PLY file of the C-alpha trace (Angstrom):
ply
format ascii 1.0
element vertex 75
property float x
property float y
property float z
element edge 74
property int vertex1
property int vertex2
end_header
-13.69 45.12 -122.34
-15.48 43.95 -125.49
-13.91 44.79 -128.82
-16.29 46.35 -131.34
-16.01 46.42 -135.11
-17.69 48.75 -137.57
-19.22 47.22 -140.67
-20.07 49.40 -143.65
-22.66 47.88 -145.97
-23.02 48.46 -149.71
-25.91 50.85 -149.12
-23.62 53.03 -146.98
-25.18 52.12 -143.64
-22.83 51.40 -140.76
-23.28 48.95 -137.92
-21.13 48.28 -134.87
-20.90 44.64 -133.81
-18.73 42.35 -131.71
-16.31 39.98 -133.46
-18.44 36.93 -132.55
-21.49 38.49 -134.22
-19.44 39.23 -137.33
-18.10 35.67 -137.45
-21.59 34.17 -137.03
-22.85 36.34 -139.91
-19.97 35.25 -142.14
-20.61 31.59 -141.32
-24.35 32.00 -142.01
-23.62 33.78 -145.31
-21.23 31.00 -146.36
-23.90 28.38 -145.62
-26.51 30.33 -147.59
-24.05 30.65 -150.48
-23.44 26.89 -150.42
-27.21 26.26 -150.47
-27.65 28.61 -153.46
-24.87 26.83 -155.34
-26.45 23.45 -154.65
-29.88 24.71 -155.77
-28.33 26.10 -158.96
-26.60 22.79 -159.64
-29.88 20.93 -159.16
-31.68 23.36 -161.47
-29.12 22.91 -164.23
-29.27 19.11 -163.86
-33.08 19.29 -164.11
-32.83 21.44 -167.25
-30.44 18.96 -168.88
-32.73 16.05 -167.95
-35.96 17.60 -169.22
-35.21 19.95 -172.11
-33.49 19.63 -175.49
-29.95 21.05 -175.59
-30.93 24.17 -177.57
-33.55 25.10 -174.95
-31.06 24.51 -172.13
-28.60 26.80 -173.90
-31.29 29.48 -174.26
-32.30 29.16 -170.59
-28.69 29.51 -169.39
-27.58 32.20 -171.85
-28.44 35.23 -169.63
-26.45 33.77 -166.74
-23.47 33.06 -169.00
-23.59 36.56 -170.49
-23.43 38.07 -167.00
-20.49 35.84 -166.08
-22.48 34.09 -163.35
-21.91 30.62 -164.75
-19.57 29.14 -167.33
-20.95 26.16 -169.23
-20.53 24.60 -172.63
-23.57 23.02 -174.19
-22.66 20.11 -176.46
-24.79 18.70 -179.22
0 1
1 2
2 3
3 4
4 5
5 6
6 7
7 8
8 9
9 10
10 11
11 12
12 13
13 14
14 15
15 16
16 17
17 18
18 19
19 20
20 21
21 22
22 23
23 24
24 25
25 26
26 27
27 28
28 29
29 30
30 31
31 32
32 33
33 34
34 35
35 36
36 37
37 38
38 39
39 40
40 41
41 42
42 43
43 44
44 45
45 46
46 47
47 48
48 49
49 50
50 51
51 52
52 53
53 54
54 55
55 56
56 57
57 58
58 59
59 60
60 61
61 62
62 63
63 64
64 65
65 66
66 67
67 68
68 69
69 70
70 71
71 72
72 73
73 74
């Protein structure tokens, strides 16, 4: 007998899946998260390499204000 698990999403929808499906989704989400972090790191490195510090600070300010990244821009 296959065990089923109910997943409730943020939008309130509910889905019933097997544990192996849930695990594969978690693994895929973790890989996507890692790729987003790497892309963000590359973007910040590109900003530092191509723009003056004050423009880098302005570009990153909205992300810092939302608590998405924590950086200090030095002179």
